[in-house]
NUVOZA-858738 format. One record per atom (N, C-alpha, C, CB): residue number from 1; residue in three letters; atom name; x, y, z. Coordinates in pm, 1 decimal, padded with zeros to 6 digits. Glycine has a CB too. Layout:
residues N
[NUM; Ala; CA; [X; Y; Z]]
...
//
This chain:
residues 96
[1; Met; N; [00175.3; -00739.9; -01959.0]]
[1; Met; CA; [00118.5; -00706.9; -01829.9]]
[1; Met; C; [-00010.9; -00628.8; -01851.1]]
[1; Met; CB; [00219.0; -00626.0; -01744.2]]
[2; Asn; N; [-00111.4; -00659.7; -01772.0]]
[2; Asn; CA; [-00239.0; -00589.6; -01782.7]]
[2; Asn; C; [-00225.0; -00447.2; -01731.8]]
[2; Asn; CB; [-00348.7; -00663.8; -01704.8]]
[3; Ser; N; [-00300.1; -00356.5; -01792.0]]
[3; Ser; CA; [-00299.3; -00219.7; -01740.5]]
[3; Ser; C; [-00380.6; -00216.0; -01612.5]]
[3; Ser; CB; [-00355.8; -00118.9; -01845.3]]
[4; Leu; N; [-00344.6; -00125.0; -01524.4]]
[4; Leu; CA; [-00412.5; -00114.4; -01396.3]]
[4; Leu; C; [-00545.9; -00044.5; -01412.2]]
[4; Leu; CB; [-00325.7; -00040.3; -01295.6]]
[5; Pro; N; [-00641.7; -00083.3; -01331.4]]
[5; Pro; CA; [-00771.2; -00014.9; -01335.6]]
[5; Pro; C; [-00757.4; 00127.7; -01284.5]]
[5; Pro; CB; [-00876.2; -00091.3; -01252.6]]
[6; Thr; N; [-00851.5; 00211.4; -01322.0]]
[6; Thr; CA; [-00849.2; 00349.6; -01275.9]]
[6; Thr; C; [-00935.9; 00369.4; -01153.1]]
[6; Thr; CB; [-00894.5; 00442.3; -01386.2]]
[7; Ile; N; [-01015.2; 00269.5; -01119.3]]
[7; Ile; CA; [-01098.8; 00278.4; -00999.7]]
[7; Ile; C; [-01046.2; 00178.8; -00896.4]]
[7; Ile; CB; [-01249.5; 00250.4; -01033.4]]
[8; Pro; N; [-01072.2; 00202.7; -00768.4]]
[8; Pro; CA; [-01023.0; 00111.1; -00664.5]]
[8; Pro; C; [-01078.2; -00030.4; -00682.1]]
[8; Pro; CB; [-01060.3; 00163.8; -00526.0]]
[9; Leu; N; [-00994.0; -00128.4; -00651.3]]
[9; Leu; CA; [-01033.7; -00269.2; -00658.4]]
[9; Leu; C; [-01101.0; -00314.9; -00529.4]]
[9; Leu; CB; [-00912.1; -00357.0; -00687.5]]
[10; Phe; N; [-01083.4; -00237.9; -00422.1]]
[10; Phe; CA; [-01136.6; -00276.4; -00291.2]]
[10; Phe; C; [-01151.8; -00150.8; -00206.3]]
[10; Phe; CB; [-01043.8; -00381.1; -00220.4]]
[11; Pro; N; [-01238.5; -00156.7; -00103.1]]
[11; Pro; CA; [-01255.7; -00040.8; -00016.0]]
[11; Pro; C; [-01136.1; -00024.8; 00077.7]]
[11; Pro; CB; [-01385.2; -00053.7; 00065.2]]
[12; Ala; N; [-01097.5; 00098.9; 00103.3]]
[12; Ala; CA; [-00983.9; 00127.0; 00191.4]]
[12; Ala; C; [-01023.7; 00125.0; 00337.9]]
[12; Ala; CB; [-00922.9; 00261.6; 00157.0]]
[13; Gly; N; [-01150.5; 00147.5; 00367.4]]
[13; Gly; CA; [-01190.8; 00162.7; 00506.4]]
[13; Gly; C; [-01135.5; 00293.6; 00560.3]]
[13; Gly; CB; [-01142.4; 00043.1; 00591.8]]
[14; Gln; N; [-01112.9; 00298.3; 00691.2]]
[14; Gln; CA; [-01053.4; 00418.4; 00750.6]]
[14; Gln; C; [-00906.5; 00423.7; 00711.5]]
[14; Gln; CB; [-01069.7; 00419.4; 00906.5]]
[15; Ile; N; [-00862.2; 00537.4; 00662.2]]
[15; Ile; CA; [-00723.0; 00553.2; 00619.3]]
[15; Ile; C; [-00647.1; 00624.8; 00729.6]]
[15; Ile; CB; [-00713.2; 00632.0; 00484.3]]
[16; Val; N; [-00540.2; 00560.0; 00776.0]]
[16; Val; CA; [-00456.7; 00615.5; 00882.2]]
[16; Val; C; [-00310.6; 00605.6; 00841.5]]
[16; Val; CB; [-00481.2; 00542.0; 01016.6]]
[17; Ala; N; [-00228.1; 00687.7; 00906.4]]
[17; Ala; CA; [-00085.0; 00685.2; 00880.2]]
[17; Ala; C; [-00011.0; 00704.9; 01011.6]]
[17; Ala; CB; [-00044.9; 00794.1; 00776.8]]
[18; Thr; N; [00098.8; 00635.7; 01024.7]]
[18; Thr; CA; [00180.9; 00650.6; 01144.2]]
[18; Thr; C; [00258.3; 00782.8; 01135.0]]
[18; Thr; CB; [00278.6; 00529.4; 01160.5]]
[19; Pro; N; [00301.5; 00835.5; 01249.0]]
[19; Pro; CA; [00384.2; 00957.5; 01245.6]]
[19; Pro; C; [00510.8; 00939.7; 01160.8]]
[19; Pro; CB; [00423.3; 00998.1; 01388.1]]
[20; Gly; N; [00569.6; 00820.8; 01167.4]]
[20; Gly; CA; [00690.5; 00795.6; 01088.6]]
[20; Gly; C; [00664.3; 00800.2; 00939.0]]
[20; Gly; CB; [00749.2; 00661.4; 01125.3]]
[21; Ala; N; [00551.9; 00745.2; 00897.4]]
[21; Ala; CA; [00517.0; 00747.6; 00755.5]]
[21; Ala; C; [00492.4; 00890.1; 00708.8]]
[21; Ala; CB; [00393.3; 00661.2; 00728.7]]
[22; Leu; N; [00419.8; 00967.5; 00790.3]]
[22; Leu; CA; [00393.2; 01107.2; 00753.8]]
[22; Leu; C; [00522.2; 01187.7; 00746.0]]
[22; Leu; CB; [00297.6; 01171.7; 00854.8]]
[23; Ala; N; [00613.2; 01164.9; 00839.5]]
[23; Ala; CA; [00741.5; 01236.4; 00837.8]]
[23; Ala; C; [00823.7; 01197.9; 00715.0]]
[23; Ala; CB; [00821.6; 01206.8; 00966.3]]
[24; Leu; N; [00824.1; 01069.7; 00681.5]]
[24; Leu; CA; [00896.1; 01022.0; 00563.2]]
[24; Leu; C; [00842.7; 01088.3; 00436.9]]
[24; Leu; CB; [00885.0; 00869.3; 00551.3]]
[25; Leu; N; [00712.5; 01090.4; 00421.4]]
[25; Leu; CA; [00651.8; 01149.3; 00302.3]]
[25; Leu; C; [00676.9; 01299.7; 00296.2]]
[25; Leu; CB; [00501.3; 01121.0; 00299.7]]
[26; Glu; N; [00668.2; 01366.2; 00409.7]]
[26; Glu; CA; [00692.9; 01510.4; 00412.5]]
[26; Glu; C; [00838.5; 01540.6; 00376.7]]
[26; Glu; CB; [00658.7; 01568.5; 00551.4]]
[27; Gln; N; [00929.7; 01463.5; 00433.5]]
[27; Gln; CA; [01072.9; 01482.5; 00405.4]]
[27; Gln; C; [01102.4; 01461.2; 00256.8]]
[27; Gln; CB; [01158.3; 01385.8; 00490.9]]
[28; Ala; N; [01036.3; 01362.6; 00197.1]]
[28; Ala; CA; [01058.9; 01330.1; 00056.4]]
[28; Ala; C; [00976.6; 01417.7; -00038.1]]
[28; Ala; CB; [01026.5; 01184.4; 00031.7]]
[29; Lys; N; [00890.1; 01502.1; 00019.9]]
[29; Lys; CA; [00801.3; 01588.2; -00059.6]]
[29; Lys; C; [00715.2; 01504.7; -00155.0]]
[29; Lys; CB; [00884.0; 01691.6; -00139.6]]
[30; Arg; N; [00657.8; 01397.3; -00098.8]]
[30; Arg; CA; [00570.4; 01308.0; -00175.2]]
[30; Arg; C; [00433.6; 01304.6; -00106.6]]
[30; Arg; CB; [00632.0; 01163.3; -00186.3]]
[31; Ser; N; [00329.4; 01289.8; -00185.6]]
[31; Ser; CA; [00193.0; 01286.5; -00133.6]]
[31; Ser; C; [00153.7; 01144.6; -00094.2]]
[31; Ser; CB; [00094.5; 01341.8; -00237.4]]
[32; Pro; N; [00087.8; 01128.6; 00020.1]]
[32; Pro; CA; [00037.9; 00994.5; 00053.8]]
[32; Pro; C; [-00063.1; 00943.0; -00048.4]]
[32; Pro; CB; [-00025.8; 00995.8; 00192.3]]
[33; Leu; N; [-00136.7; 01033.2; -00111.8]]
[33; Leu; CA; [-00236.2; 00991.8; -00210.8]]
[33; Leu; C; [-00172.6; 00923.6; -00331.4]]
[33; Leu; CB; [-00316.8; 01111.8; -00256.7]]
[34; Glu; N; [-00051.1; 00964.2; -00365.5]]
[34; Glu; CA; [00021.3; 00901.7; -00477.4]]
[34; Glu; C; [00035.3; 00751.6; -00453.5]]
[34; Glu; CB; [00161.5; 00966.6; -00495.7]]
[35; Phe; N; [00073.5; 00714.4; -00332.4]]
[35; Phe; CA; [00095.1; 00574.0; -00300.2]]
[35; Phe; C; [-00035.5; 00502.5; -00268.0]]
[35; Phe; CB; [00190.8; 00561.6; -00183.4]]
[36; Leu; N; [-00125.6; 00569.7; -00199.5]]
[36; Leu; CA; [-00254.0; 00510.8; -00166.1]]
[36; Leu; C; [-00333.1; 00474.6; -00291.6]]
[36; Leu; CB; [-00334.2; 00606.1; -00079.2]]
[37; Ser; N; [-00333.3; 00562.9; -00391.0]]
[37; Ser; CA; [-00407.8; 00533.2; -00514.0]]
[37; Ser; C; [-00347.1; 00413.9; -00587.2]]
[37; Ser; CB; [-00410.0; 00656.1; -00606.5]]
[38; Arg; N; [-00214.9; 00400.8; -00585.5]]
[38; Arg; CA; [-00151.2; 00284.0; -00648.0]]
[38; Arg; C; [-00194.2; 00155.2; -00576.7]]
[38; Arg; CB; [00003.8; 00298.1; -00645.1]]
[39; His; N; [-00191.8; 00159.2; -00444.9]]
[39; His; CA; [-00230.2; 00042.6; -00363.7]]
[39; His; C; [-00373.8; 00000.4; -00394.4]]
[39; His; CB; [-00215.2; 00074.0; -00212.8]]
[40; Leu; N; [-00463.8; 00096.5; -00395.0]]
[40; Leu; CA; [-00605.8; 00065.5; -00415.7]]
[40; Leu; C; [-00635.4; 00015.8; -00557.0]]
[40; Leu; CB; [-00689.9; 00188.2; -00386.9]]
[41; Arg; N; [-00547.3; 00045.9; -00652.3]]
[41; Arg; CA; [-00565.2; -00000.5; -00790.6]]
[41; Arg; C; [-00493.5; -00132.2; -00818.7]]
[41; Arg; CB; [-00515.6; 00105.1; -00887.0]]
[42; Gly; N; [-00428.7; -00187.7; -00716.2]]
[42; Gly; CA; [-00361.5; -00316.2; -00735.6]]
[42; Gly; C; [-00219.3; -00306.2; -00785.6]]
[42; Gly; CB; [-00438.8; -00398.1; -00829.9]]
[43; Asp; N; [-00159.2; -00188.4; -00777.7]]
[43; Asp; CA; [-00016.2; -00172.8; -00806.3]]
[43; Asp; C; [00054.4; -00192.5; -00672.8]]
[43; Asp; CB; [00018.0; -00030.3; -00872.0]]
[44; Trp; N; [00105.6; -00312.4; -00649.9]]
[44; Trp; CA; [00160.5; -00349.6; -00519.9]]
[44; Trp; C; [00301.6; -00297.4; -00498.5]]
[44; Trp; CB; [00159.6; -00499.0; -00505.0]]
[45; Gly; N; [00356.6; -00227.3; -00595.6]]
[45; Gly; CA; [00487.4; -00163.9; -00577.8]]
[45; Gly; C; [00602.8; -00260.4; -00589.4]]
[45; Gly; CB; [00493.6; -00096.5; -00445.4]]
[46; Asp; N; [00693.7; -00250.0; -00494.0]]
[46; Asp; CA; [00822.2; -00319.4; -00500.8]]
[46; Asp; C; [00821.7; -00453.7; -00426.9]]
[46; Asp; CB; [00930.6; -00230.9; -00443.8]]
[47; Leu; N; [00717.2; -00531.5; -00446.7]]
[47; Leu; CA; [00710.5; -00664.6; -00387.5]]
[47; Leu; C; [00767.9; -00767.0; -00484.9]]
[47; Leu; CB; [00564.7; -00700.8; -00349.8]]
[48; Cys; N; [00816.0; -00878.8; -00430.5]]
[48; Cys; CA; [00859.1; -00988.4; -00516.4]]
[48; Cys; C; [00734.4; -01050.7; -00580.9]]
[48; Cys; CB; [00941.0; -01095.5; -00435.1]]
[49; Gln; N; [00755.1; -01129.5; -00684.5]]
[49; Gln; CA; [00642.7; -01187.8; -00757.1]]
[49; Gln; C; [00556.8; -01276.8; -00667.8]]
[49; Gln; CB; [00693.2; -01267.6; -00875.8]]
[50; Asp; N; [00618.0; -01350.8; -00575.8]]
[50; Asp; CA; [00540.7; -01436.3; -00485.2]]
[50; Asp; C; [00445.2; -01353.4; -00399.4]]
[50; Asp; CB; [00635.1; -01517.9; -00395.2]]
[51; Asp; N; [00492.6; -01238.8; -00349.5]]
[51; Asp; CA; [00407.4; -01153.3; -00266.9]]
[51; Asp; C; [00296.9; -01087.3; -00350.1]]
[51; Asp; CB; [00492.1; -01045.8; -00197.2]]
[52; Lys; N; [00328.2; -01052.0; -00473.2]]
[52; Lys; CA; [00224.5; -00996.5; -00561.3]]
[52; Lys; C; [00116.6; -01101.3; -00589.1]]
[52; Lys; CB; [00286.8; -00946.8; -00694.5]]
[53; Thr; N; [00158.3; -01224.1; -00613.0]]
[53; Thr; CA; [00063.5; -01333.3; -00635.9]]
[53; Thr; C; [-00022.0; -01356.8; -00511.3]]
[53; Thr; CB; [00138.4; -01462.8; -00674.9]]
[54; Glu; N; [00041.5; -01349.9; -00394.9]]
[54; Glu; CA; [-00032.2; -01363.6; -00268.7]]
[54; Glu; C; [-00137.4; -01253.6; -00254.5]]
[54; Glu; CB; [00064.9; -01359.7; -00149.1]]
[55; Asn; N; [-00101.9; -01130.5; -00292.3]]
[55; Asn; CA; [-00199.0; -01020.8; -00287.6]]
[55; Asn; C; [-00316.6; -01045.9; -00381.3]]
[55; Asn; CB; [-00131.2; -00888.6; -00323.7]]
[56; Glu; N; [-00289.9; -01099.7; -00499.0]]
[56; Glu; CA; [-00399.2; -01127.7; -00593.0]]
[56; Glu; C; [-00495.1; -01231.1; -00532.9]]
[56; Glu; CB; [-00343.0; -01178.5; -00729.0]]
[57; Leu; N; [-00439.8; -01332.1; -00468.2]]
[57; Leu; CA; [-00522.8; -01431.3; -00399.7]]
[57; Leu; C; [-00598.0; -01365.2; -00283.4]]
[57; Leu; CB; [-00435.6; -01549.6; -00348.1]]
[58; Ser; N; [-00528.1; -01282.4; -00206.9]]
[58; Ser; CA; [-00589.3; -01213.9; -00092.5]]
[58; Ser; C; [-00702.3; -01121.7; -00135.8]]
[58; Ser; CB; [-00484.3; -01134.0; -00016.4]]
[59; Leu; N; [-00687.9; -01063.2; -00252.0]]
[59; Leu; CA; [-00792.2; -00975.7; -00306.2]]
[59; Leu; C; [-00920.5; -01056.0; -00330.3]]
[59; Leu; CB; [-00744.4; -00908.6; -00438.2]]
[60; Lys; N; [-00905.2; -01176.1; -00384.9]]
[60; Lys; CA; [-01020.7; -01261.0; -00414.8]]
[60; Lys; C; [-01079.0; -01326.6; -00289.2]]
[60; Lys; CB; [-00981.3; -01368.5; -00515.0]]
[61; Gln; N; [-00992.4; -01362.3; -00195.9]]
[61; Gln; CA; [-01034.9; -01437.2; -00077.8]]
[61; Gln; C; [-01067.7; -01349.4; 00042.5]]
[61; Gln; CB; [-00928.3; -01534.3; -00039.7]]
[62; Gly; N; [-01038.9; -01218.6; 00033.0]]
[62; Gly; CA; [-01068.4; -01129.1; 00144.1]]
[62; Gly; C; [-00966.0; -01132.5; 00255.6]]
[62; Gly; CB; [-01200.9; -01161.8; 00199.7]]
[63; Phe; N; [-00838.0; -01150.9; 00219.9]]
[63; Phe; CA; [-00731.6; -01149.1; 00319.1]]
[63; Phe; C; [-00663.2; -01012.0; 00318.9]]
[63; Phe; CB; [-00628.8; -01261.9; 00291.3]]
[64; Arg; N; [-00568.8; -00993.7; 00410.7]]
[64; Arg; CA; [-00495.2; -00867.9; 00422.2]]
[64; Arg; C; [-00411.7; -00842.9; 00296.7]]
[64; Arg; CB; [-00404.7; -00869.3; 00547.1]]
[65; Leu; N; [-00398.2; -00713.9; 00260.9]]
[65; Leu; CA; [-00322.2; -00673.0; 00142.7]]
[65; Leu; C; [-00204.8; -00585.5; 00185.0]]
[65; Leu; CB; [-00412.9; -00597.5; 00041.9]]
[66; Leu; N; [-00089.1; -00608.5; 00123.3]]
[66; Leu; CA; [00031.7; -00532.8; 00153.8]]
[66; Leu; C; [00093.5; -00479.7; 00025.7]]
[66; Leu; CB; [00132.8; -00619.6; 00230.2]]
[67; Ser; N; [00129.5; -00351.9; 00028.3]]
[67; Ser; CA; [00208.5; -00292.9; -00079.9]]
[67; Ser; C; [00334.4; -00233.3; -00020.4]]
[67; Ser; CB; [00127.4; -00184.8; -00157.5]]
[68; Ser; N; [00439.4; -00225.4; -00100.2]]
[68; Ser; CA; [00566.1; -00167.5; -00057.1]]
[68; Ser; C; [00617.1; -00076.2; -00167.7]]
[68; Ser; CB; [00670.7; -00278.5; -00023.0]]
[69; Tyr; N; [00648.0; 00048.0; -00130.0]]
[69; Tyr; CA; [00692.6; 00146.4; -00229.3]]
[69; Tyr; C; [00821.6; 00212.9; -00184.5]]
[69; Tyr; CB; [00584.0; 00252.6; -00253.2]]
[70; Arg; N; [00913.8; 00225.2; -00276.5]]
[70; Arg; CA; [01037.6; 00298.3; -00250.5]]
[70; Arg; C; [01004.4; 00446.7; -00259.5]]
[70; Arg; CB; [01152.3; 00258.0; -00352.2]]
[71; Val; N; [01024.1; 00520.0; -00149.5]]
[71; Val; CA; [00993.7; 00662.8; -00145.1]]
[71; Val; C; [01114.5; 00744.2; -00189.1]]
[71; Val; CB; [00950.0; 00704.6; -00003.9]]
[72; Asn; N; [01232.9; 00697.6; -00151.6]]
[72; Asn; CA; [01358.5; 00756.5; -00198.0]]
[72; Asn; C; [01461.5; 00643.7; -00202.1]]
[72; Asn; CB; [01406.1; 00875.8; -00104.3]]
[73; Lys; N; [01586.7; 00676.2; -00224.6]]
[73; Lys; CA; [01686.9; 00570.3; -00241.9]]
[73; Lys; C; [01699.8; 00478.7; -00120.8]]
[73; Lys; CB; [01820.9; 00631.6; -00271.7]]
[74; Ala; N; [01675.2; 00531.7; -00002.6]]
[74; Ala; CA; [01702.5; 00455.5; 00118.5]]
[74; Ala; C; [01578.8; 00414.0; 00196.5]]
[74; Ala; CB; [01790.2; 00534.3; 00206.7]]
[75; Gln; N; [01460.9; 00467.8; 00164.4]]
[75; Gln; CA; [01346.7; 00444.7; 00251.9]]
[75; Gln; C; [01224.1; 00392.7; 00177.5]]
[75; Gln; CB; [01311.6; 00571.7; 00323.8]]
[76; Thr; N; [01148.1; 00312.4; 00249.4]]
[76; Thr; CA; [01032.8; 00242.0; 00195.0]]
[76; Thr; C; [00907.7; 00275.2; 00275.6]]
[76; Thr; CB; [01057.5; 00090.3; 00194.1]]
[77; Leu; N; [00795.9; 00279.6; 00206.0]]
[77; Leu; CA; [00664.5; 00297.3; 00267.7]]
[77; Leu; C; [00584.6; 00170.8; 00244.5]]
[77; Leu; CB; [00590.1; 00422.2; 00210.2]]
[78; Trp; N; [00523.2; 00120.5; 00351.0]]
[78; Trp; CA; [00431.1; 00008.0; 00338.2]]
[78; Trp; C; [00289.0; 00060.4; 00350.5]]
[78; Trp; CB; [00459.7; -00101.4; 00445.7]]
[79; Ile; N; [00196.7; -00004.5; 00279.7]]
[79; Ile; CA; [00054.0; 00020.5; 00296.7]]
[79; Ile; C; [-00012.1; -00114.5; 00318.1]]
[79; Ile; CB; [-00007.8; 00096.5; 00172.9]]
[80; Ile; N; [-00087.4; -00123.4; 00427.5]]
[80; Ile; CA; [-00155.0; -00248.3; 00462.4]]
[80; Ile; C; [-00304.8; -00221.7; 00475.3]]
[80; Ile; CB; [-00097.5; -00308.2; 00594.9]]
[81; Thr; N; [-00383.6; -00299.8; 00402.9]]
[81; Thr; CA; [-00528.7; -00296.4; 00419.0]]
[81; Thr; C; [-00570.1; -00423.3; 00491.9]]
[81; Thr; CB; [-00602.1; -00283.5; 00280.5]]
[82; Glu; N; [-00646.1; -00405.3; 00598.6]]
[82; Glu; CA; [-00689.2; -00518.4; 00680.9]]
[82; Glu; C; [-00781.5; -00611.1; 00601.8]]
[82; Glu; CB; [-00760.4; -00468.5; 00807.9]]
[83; Ala; N; [-00785.9; -00735.2; 00643.9]]
[83; Ala; CA; [-00865.1; -00837.2; 00575.0]]
[83; Ala; C; [-01012.5; -00798.9; 00565.9]]
[83; Ala; CB; [-00851.1; -00971.0; 00646.0]]
[84; Asp; N; [-01065.4; -00737.9; 00671.8]]
[84; Asp; CA; [-01207.0; -00699.9; 00669.8]]
[84; Asp; C; [-01231.5; -00566.2; 00599.7]]
[84; Asp; CB; [-01260.3; -00693.1; 00811.5]]
[85; Arg; N; [-01124.0; -00508.0; 00545.4]]
[85; Arg; CA; [-01127.8; -00379.9; 00471.6]]
[85; Arg; C; [-01177.0; -00264.2; 00559.0]]
[85; Arg; CB; [-01218.3; -00392.8; 00348.2]]
[86; Ser; N; [-01159.1; -00277.2; 00691.6]]
[86; Ser; CA; [-01201.8; -00172.1; 00784.1]]
[86; Ser; C; [-01101.3; -00057.6; 00791.4]]
[86; Ser; CB; [-01223.1; -00230.3; 00922.8]]
[87; Ala; N; [-00974.7; -00085.7; 00756.5]]
[87; Ala; CA; [-00871.9; 00018.4; 00768.3]]
[87; Ala; C; [-00756.7; -00009.2; 00674.0]]
[87; Ala; CB; [-00820.5; 00028.1; 00912.4]]
[88; Thr; N; [-00695.0; 00099.2; 00629.7]]
[88; Thr; CA; [-00571.9; 00094.4; 00550.5]]
[88; Thr; C; [-00471.8; 00183.0; 00621.1]]
[88; Thr; CB; [-00594.9; 00140.6; 00401.1]]
[89; Thr; N; [-00353.5; 00129.4; 00646.6]]
[89; Thr; CA; [-00250.5; 00200.5; 00722.5]]
[89; Thr; C; [-00126.6; 00222.2; 00638.2]]
[89; Thr; CB; [-00214.5; 00123.7; 00849.5]]
[90; Leu; N; [-00075.9; 00345.5; 00639.1]]
[90; Leu; CA; [00052.2; 00379.3; 00579.4]]
[90; Leu; C; [00154.3; 00380.7; 00692.1]]
[90; Leu; CB; [00047.1; 00517.4; 00503.7]]
[91; Leu; N; [00263.9; 00307.6; 00673.5]]
[91; Leu; CA; [00365.5; 00298.6; 00777.6]]
[91; Leu; C; [00501.3; 00267.4; 00718.3]]
[91; Leu; CB; [00327.8; 00192.9; 00880.0]]
[92; Arg; N; [00604.6; 00290.4; 00798.0]]
[92; Arg; CA; [00738.7; 00248.2; 00760.0]]
[92; Arg; C; [00755.2; 00103.7; 00804.2]]
[92; Arg; CB; [00848.9; 00340.6; 00823.3]]
[93; Pro; N; [00836.5; 00023.1; 00734.4]]
[93; Pro; CA; [00854.7; -00116.9; 00773.1]]
[93; Pro; C; [00900.6; -00133.4; 00918.3]]
[93; Pro; CB; [00955.0; -00182.5; 00680.8]]
[94; Asp; N; [00984.0; -00043.0; 00968.0]]
[94; Asp; CA; [01032.6; -00056.2; 01105.5]]
[94; Asp; C; [00925.6; -00022.7; 01209.5]]
[94; Asp; CB; [01152.8; 00033.4; 01126.1]]
[95; Glu; N; [00809.1; 00023.5; 01165.4]]
[95; Glu; CA; [00699.1; 00051.7; 01256.7]]
[95; Glu; C; [00599.3; -00064.1; 01264.7]]
[95; Glu; CB; [00627.7; 00178.2; 01213.5]]
[96; Tyr; N; [00624.1; -00169.0; 01187.8]]
[96; Tyr; CA; [00530.2; -00281.4; 01183.0]]
[96; Tyr; C; [00535.9; -00361.5; 01312.1]]
[96; Tyr; CB; [00560.6; -00372.3; 01063.0]]
//
């Protein structure tokens, strides 16, 4: 497996987070930057291989990007960057 780059692969645009995502991260005592930096470097987290491959294509073609990270045993954080790279949103899957 290739090592991840240390610089962002794409612009994040405006970074926003839903109240649910912020509450989840605060409860878990985890920083949003920990997950955001992984997303921007192309570490898509806990996606299946098909979804990771789709993200690689989306990166080249300028489509929307999705990452999924396990924050604790029971809860997941999603990060979505819009196709036009105008915004990146941190949210819980049930807020989608």
